[in-house]
C-alpha positions as CSV (number, residue, x, y, z in Angstrom):
1,M,131.1,87.4,122.9
2,L,129.9,87.1,126.4
3,R,131.7,89.6,128.6
4,Y,131.8,90.2,132.3
5,L,133.6,92.9,134.1
6,L,135.9,92.4,137.1
7,K,136.9,95.4,139.1
8,F,139.8,95.4,141.5
9,A,140.0,98.4,143.8
10,G,139.7,100.9,141.1
11,T,141.5,98.9,138.4
12,S,139.3,97.3,135.8
13,L,140.1,94.0,134.2
14,L,137.9,92.9,131.3
15,V,137.7,89.2,130.9
16,I,136.1,87.7,127.8
17,T,135.0,84.1,128.1
18,A,135.7,81.5,125.5
19,A,132.0,80.6,125.2
20,A,129.3,82.8,123.7
21,A,125.6,82.8,124.4
22,S,123.5,82.9,121.3
23,A,120.2,84.7,121.0
24,Q,118.5,81.3,121.0
25,S,120.3,80.0,124.1
26,D,119.2,80.6,127.7
27,I,122.6,79.6,129.0
28,Y,124.9,82.2,130.6
29,Y,128.5,81.7,131.6
30,A,129.9,83.1,134.8
31,A,132.6,82.5,137.3
32,H,132.0,79.2,139.3
33,H,128.4,78.8,138.1
34,D,126.9,78.7,134.7
35,Y,123.2,79.4,134.8
36,R,120.0,79.7,132.8
37,V,117.2,82.2,133.1
38,V,113.7,80.8,133.7
39,T,110.5,82.9,133.6
40,V,108.6,82.6,136.9
41,A,105.7,85.0,136.2
42,D,105.0,87.4,133.3
43,G,102.3,89.9,132.5
44,L,103.4,92.2,135.3
45,L,103.3,96.0,134.9
46,Q,106.5,97.6,136.3
47,P,107.2,95.1,139.0
48,W,109.1,96.8,141.8
49,S,109.7,94.4,144.6
50,M,109.3,90.7,145.6
51,A,108.8,88.8,148.8
52,W,107.7,85.3,149.9
53,L,105.2,84.1,152.5
54,P,105.7,80.9,154.5
55,N,103.2,79.0,152.4
56,G,105.4,79.7,149.3
57,D,103.3,82.5,147.8
58,M,105.4,85.2,146.2
59,L,104.2,88.8,146.6
60,V,105.1,91.3,143.9
61,T,104.4,95.0,143.9
62,E,103.6,96.8,140.7
63,K,104.5,100.5,140.6
64,P,101.1,101.8,139.5
65,G,99.8,100.8,142.9
66,R,99.0,97.1,143.0
67,L,100.1,94.1,145.1
68,R,100.0,90.8,143.2
69,I,100.3,87.1,144.3
70,V,102.2,84.4,142.4
71,R,100.9,81.0,143.6
72,D,102.1,77.6,142.4
73,G,103.8,79.2,139.5
74,Q,100.8,81.2,138.4
75,L,100.1,85.0,138.7
76,L,96.7,85.4,140.2
77,P,94.5,87.4,137.9
78,E,93.2,89.9,140.5
79,A,95.4,92.3,142.5
80,V,95.2,92.2,146.3
81,P,92.5,94.6,147.5
82,G,93.0,97.0,150.4
83,V,96.3,98.7,149.4
84,P,96.7,102.4,149.9
85,E,96.3,105.1,147.2
86,V,99.6,105.9,145.6
87,H,101.0,108.9,143.8
88,Y,101.8,107.2,140.5
89,V,103.5,110.0,138.7
90,G,107.1,110.1,137.5
91,Q,109.2,108.2,140.0
92,G,106.3,107.8,142.4
93,G,104.1,104.7,142.9
94,M,104.0,101.5,144.9
95,F,107.5,100.5,146.1
96,D,108.5,97.7,148.5
97,V,106.6,94.8,150.1
98,L,107.9,93.1,153.3
99,P,106.3,90.5,155.4
100,H,106.8,90.7,159.2
101,P,109.5,88.2,160.5
102,N,106.6,86.6,162.5
103,F,104.1,86.6,159.7
104,R,102.9,83.1,160.6
105,E,101.6,84.5,163.9
106,N,100.5,88.1,163.0
107,R,99.9,88.1,159.2
108,W,101.4,91.6,158.9
109,V,102.7,92.8,155.6
110,Y,104.4,96.2,155.1
111,L,104.1,98.3,152.0
112,S,106.1,101.4,151.2
113,F,104.8,103.9,148.6
114,A,104.6,107.5,147.3
115,K,101.9,109.0,149.4
116,P,99.9,112.0,148.0
117,V,100.4,115.0,150.4
118,G,98.5,118.0,149.2
119,D,99.9,119.0,145.8
120,S,103.1,117.0,146.5
121,S,104.0,113.5,147.8
122,S,106.1,111.8,150.4
123,T,107.5,108.3,151.2
124,A,105.3,106.4,153.6
125,I,104.8,102.9,155.1
126,V,101.5,101.1,155.9
127,R,101.0,97.9,157.7
128,G,98.1,95.5,157.2
129,R,97.0,92.0,157.7
130,L,97.1,89.7,154.6
131,E,94.3,87.1,154.9
132,N,92.3,85.4,152.3
133,D,94.2,87.2,149.6
134,Q,93.1,90.7,150.8
135,L,94.7,93.3,153.0
136,T,92.8,94.5,156.0
137,N,93.4,96.6,159.1
138,V,95.7,98.8,157.1
139,V,97.4,101.5,159.3
140,E,99.9,104.1,158.2
141,I,102.9,103.8,160.5
142,F,105.3,106.3,159.1
143,T,105.4,109.2,156.6
144,A,108.7,110.9,155.9
145,Q,109.0,114.7,156.5
146,A,110.3,115.1,153.0
147,L,108.1,116.3,150.1
148,G,108.8,116.1,146.3
149,F,108.3,114.1,143.2
150,G,111.5,112.1,142.8
151,H,114.2,110.2,144.7
152,Y,111.7,108.6,147.1
153,G,113.8,105.7,148.3
154,G,111.2,103.3,149.6
155,K,113.3,100.2,150.3
156,M,112.6,98.4,153.5
157,A,114.4,95.7,155.6
158,F,114.0,94.0,159.0
159,D,117.3,93.3,160.8
160,N,118.0,90.3,162.9
161,D,116.6,92.0,166.0
162,G,113.3,92.9,164.4
163,Y,113.9,96.6,163.7
164,L,112.4,98.0,160.5
165,F,114.6,100.2,158.2
166,L,113.4,102.4,155.4
167,T,115.4,104.4,152.8
168,A,114.3,108.0,151.9
169,G,115.9,110.0,149.2
170,E,116.9,113.7,149.2
171,R,113.9,114.5,146.9
172,Q,116.2,115.9,144.2
173,A,117.1,119.0,146.2
174,P,119.7,121.1,144.2
175,A,123.3,120.6,145.1
176,R,124.8,124.1,144.8
177,G,126.1,126.9,147.0
178,D,127.0,125.9,150.5
179,L,126.9,122.2,150.2
180,T,126.9,121.7,154.0
181,A,123.6,123.5,154.1
182,H,121.9,121.0,151.8
183,P,118.8,119.3,153.2
184,A,120.6,115.9,153.1
185,Q,123.0,117.4,155.7
186,D,120.2,118.7,157.9
187,L,118.9,116.3,160.6
188,S,115.6,118.2,161.0
189,N,114.1,116.5,157.9
190,H,114.0,113.0,156.3
191,Q,115.7,114.0,153.0
192,G,118.5,111.6,152.2
193,V,118.3,109.3,155.3
194,I,117.7,105.8,156.5
195,V,115.2,105.6,159.3
196,R,115.0,102.9,162.0
197,L,111.6,102.0,163.6
198,H,109.9,99.4,165.7
199,D,107.5,97.2,163.8
200,D,104.6,99.5,164.8
201,G,106.4,102.6,163.5
202,S,107.4,103.9,167.0
203,V,111.0,105.1,167.5
204,P,113.6,102.9,169.3
205,D,115.1,104.6,172.3
206,D,118.6,103.8,171.2
207,N,118.4,105.5,167.8
208,P,121.5,107.7,167.4
209,F,119.8,111.1,167.4
210,V,117.1,110.5,170.0
211,G,117.0,113.5,172.4
212,Q,119.2,115.6,170.1
213,S,117.8,119.1,169.6
214,G,116.9,119.8,166.0
215,A,117.2,116.2,164.9
216,L,114.4,113.8,163.9
217,P,114.6,110.7,166.2
218,E,113.8,108.2,163.4
219,I,117.1,108.9,161.6
220,W,119.7,106.1,161.6
221,S,122.1,107.5,159.0
222,Y,122.1,110.6,156.7
223,G,123.9,112.3,153.8
224,H,122.4,109.9,151.2
225,R,121.2,110.9,147.7
226,S,118.8,108.3,146.2
227,P,119.0,105.0,148.1
228,Q,117.5,102.3,146.0
229,G,118.8,99.1,147.6
230,L,118.8,97.8,151.2
231,A,119.7,94.5,152.7
232,V,120.7,93.0,156.0
233,H,123.4,90.4,156.1
234,P,121.7,87.4,157.7
235,E,124.9,86.2,159.5
236,T,126.8,89.4,160.4
237,G,123.7,91.6,160.9
238,D,125.5,94.4,158.8
239,L,123.2,96.8,157.0
240,W,124.1,97.4,153.4
241,M,122.6,99.9,151.0
242,T,123.1,101.1,147.4
243,E,122.3,104.6,146.2
244,H,122.3,106.5,143.0
245,G,125.1,109.0,142.3
246,P,124.5,111.7,139.7
247,Q,126.6,111.3,136.6
248,G,129.0,108.8,138.1
249,G,129.4,107.6,141.7
250,D,126.7,105.1,142.4
251,E,127.6,103.8,145.9
252,L,127.5,100.6,148.0
253,N,127.6,101.7,151.6
254,L,128.0,99.8,154.9
255,V,125.5,101.7,157.1
256,E,126.5,102.4,160.6
257,P,124.3,104.3,163.1
258,G,124.7,108.1,163.2
259,N,127.1,108.2,160.2
260,N,127.0,111.0,157.6
261,Y,127.6,109.6,154.1
262,G,128.4,112.9,152.7
263,W,125.9,113.8,149.9
264,P,126.5,116.3,148.4
265,V,129.7,117.4,150.1
266,I,131.7,114.4,149.0
267,G,131.2,111.8,146.2
268,H,132.5,110.4,143.0
269,G,130.1,111.9,140.5
270,V,129.7,115.1,138.5
271,N,126.7,117.2,137.2
272,Y,124.7,115.8,134.4
273,G,125.7,116.9,130.9
274,S,128.5,116.4,128.4
275,I,130.9,118.7,130.4
276,G,130.2,117.1,133.8
277,S,131.0,120.1,136.0
278,P,132.1,119.3,139.5
279,I,129.6,119.0,142.4
280,H,131.6,117.9,145.4
281,V,134.4,119.5,147.4
282,G,136.2,116.1,147.2
283,I,135.9,112.4,147.5
284,G,136.4,112.4,151.3
285,Q,136.2,114.6,154.3
286,A,136.7,114.3,158.0
287,G,133.4,113.3,159.8
288,M,131.9,111.8,156.6
289,T,131.9,108.2,155.5
290,G,132.8,107.2,152.0
291,P,131.4,104.2,150.1
292,A,132.6,100.6,150.5
293,Y,132.4,100.5,146.7
294,F,131.3,102.7,143.8
295,W,130.4,102.5,140.1
296,T,131.5,105.0,137.5
297,P,129.9,104.8,135.0
298,V,126.8,104.2,137.0
299,I,124.5,101.2,136.9
300,A,121.6,103.0,138.5
301,A,121.7,100.6,141.4
302,S,118.3,99.1,142.4
303,G,117.4,96.0,144.5
304,L,120.1,94.5,146.8
305,M,120.6,91.2,148.5
306,V,123.2,89.0,150.3
307,Y,123.2,85.5,148.9
308,T,123.2,82.7,151.5
309,G,121.4,80.0,149.6
310,D,122.6,76.5,148.6
311,K,121.9,76.5,144.8
312,F,125.0,78.6,144.0
313,P,127.5,77.5,146.8
314,E,130.5,79.4,145.3
315,W,128.5,82.6,145.4
316,Y,127.7,82.3,149.1
317,G,128.2,85.6,150.9
318,S,128.3,87.6,147.7
319,I,126.3,90.9,147.5
320,F,124.0,91.2,144.5
321,A,123.0,94.6,143.2
322,G,120.5,95.2,140.5
323,G,121.1,97.9,137.8
324,L,118.5,99.9,135.9
325,A,120.6,101.9,133.5
326,G,123.2,99.2,133.5
327,E,120.5,96.5,132.8
328,Q,122.5,94.0,134.8
329,V,123.0,92.4,138.2
330,A,126.4,93.0,139.7
331,R,127.8,90.2,141.9
332,L,130.2,91.5,144.4
333,H,132.5,88.8,145.9
334,M,133.3,89.8,149.4
335,S,136.3,89.3,151.8
336,D,136.2,86.6,154.5
337,D,134.6,89.0,157.0
338,Y,132.0,90.1,154.4
339,R,133.0,93.8,154.7
340,E,135.2,94.4,151.7
341,V,134.5,94.0,148.0
342,I,137.2,91.9,146.3
343,V,135.9,91.5,142.8
344,E,132.8,92.4,140.7
345,E,131.2,90.2,138.1
346,T,128.4,91.2,135.8
347,L,125.4,88.8,135.6
348,A,121.9,88.8,134.0
349,Y,122.8,91.4,131.4
350,N,120.7,92.5,128.3
351,M,117.4,91.5,129.9
352,G,116.1,95.0,130.5
353,R,116.1,97.3,133.5
354,I,116.6,95.2,136.7
355,R,114.4,96.6,139.5
356,D,114.8,94.0,142.2
357,V,117.0,91.0,143.0
358,R,116.1,88.6,145.8
359,Q,117.0,85.2,147.1
360,G,114.0,82.9,147.1
361,P,113.2,80.4,149.9
362,D,114.3,77.7,147.4
363,G,117.8,79.2,147.1
364,Y,117.4,80.4,143.6
365,I,118.1,84.1,142.6
366,Y,115.0,86.0,141.5
367,I,115.0,89.1,139.4
368,A,112.2,91.6,138.7
369,I,112.6,93.3,135.3
370,S,110.9,96.6,134.9
371,D,110.0,98.4,131.7
372,G,112.9,99.9,129.7
373,N,111.4,103.3,129.1
374,G,112.8,104.9,132.2
375,A,111.3,106.5,135.3
376,G,107.6,106.8,134.5
377,R,108.0,108.0,130.9
378,G,105.9,106.8,128.0
379,D,103.8,103.7,127.7
380,F,104.9,100.6,129.6
381,A,104.8,97.0,128.4
382,T,104.3,94.1,130.8
383,T,107.4,92.4,131.9
384,A,108.4,89.4,134.1
385,V,109.9,88.0,137.2
386,V,112.6,85.5,136.3
387,R,115.0,83.4,138.3
388,L,118.6,82.1,137.8
389,E,119.1,78.4,138.0
390,P,122.5,76.7,137.9
391,I,123.1,74.2,135.1
392,D,126.3,72.7,136.6
């Protein structure tokens, strides 16, 4: 039977639909809109992110360090030359791709990636001009002061005012002892933060920690663990992000400037293992901001978007969160002010590990499916980008 999970403020209600989707059918049944899944491009190796250019080309990053173009429904055989060298080990590799809001005029494209730094690596951004299917004038505009081999973050977004945001993880720093001394609680590094930049990588004067002794001026918010989703609401301008908890406690956060989101002092997860020993001092504390929503068990939240298209009108304003471990897309129906989660519905299940979810310029919902072997382990089969199309 086809199942989808509805969660109401901590109370779960399992609803089983009357219709079932057979293995031969591409029809899925959901609240308000039934849909089918259509392959857009296959033959991709660990696709990580998607973006569109004004001419309709779709850009796709592949984690091993490639930028690909899908044009007129076809994946071009050659990768885009000119991308930076990436540290493709474990969780490292090529991450996000993001065209500049004024791409028609300046041709700038931004790439985030794991940058080799000595015998370690960091999260970095380059900007280059995409012309004639190649990247030129590539300049590194930001490198996080945070070294390691996991929890890179790497999601980018432009807000409605043209500021560039980037997520950076806490690089798997151990959470033990004095939790308030954890690097994610220390403003002198970029471990477990969201940074805010001008489009050239310079620091805006109104960032919350500009001029504060011992604080890096790029930081917009801190106290994050492994932020893997980032999206700006196109109407309200609100910045939303999802981050991985440990064993339990994946979070959806409404990001406000200067806020401390608590990792590892507060949270809803426990240490890995069958016993699941405690990590946090509690689920809340004065001066720290708790999540707008959380998942236990985790879905390993990945790409994030706010839907404002016309193909699924009843889903307008919903937040969509991809899931790696959950192998699903979670649709979060929001309150009238788009700030509170009312109900969750599970979509696009049993397709594999969902790495990214985006709204295309045509109003359809696009999903990048990564390999099912986990974070850089074993051999990887090629996978696809698919889209959801309504059938009603």
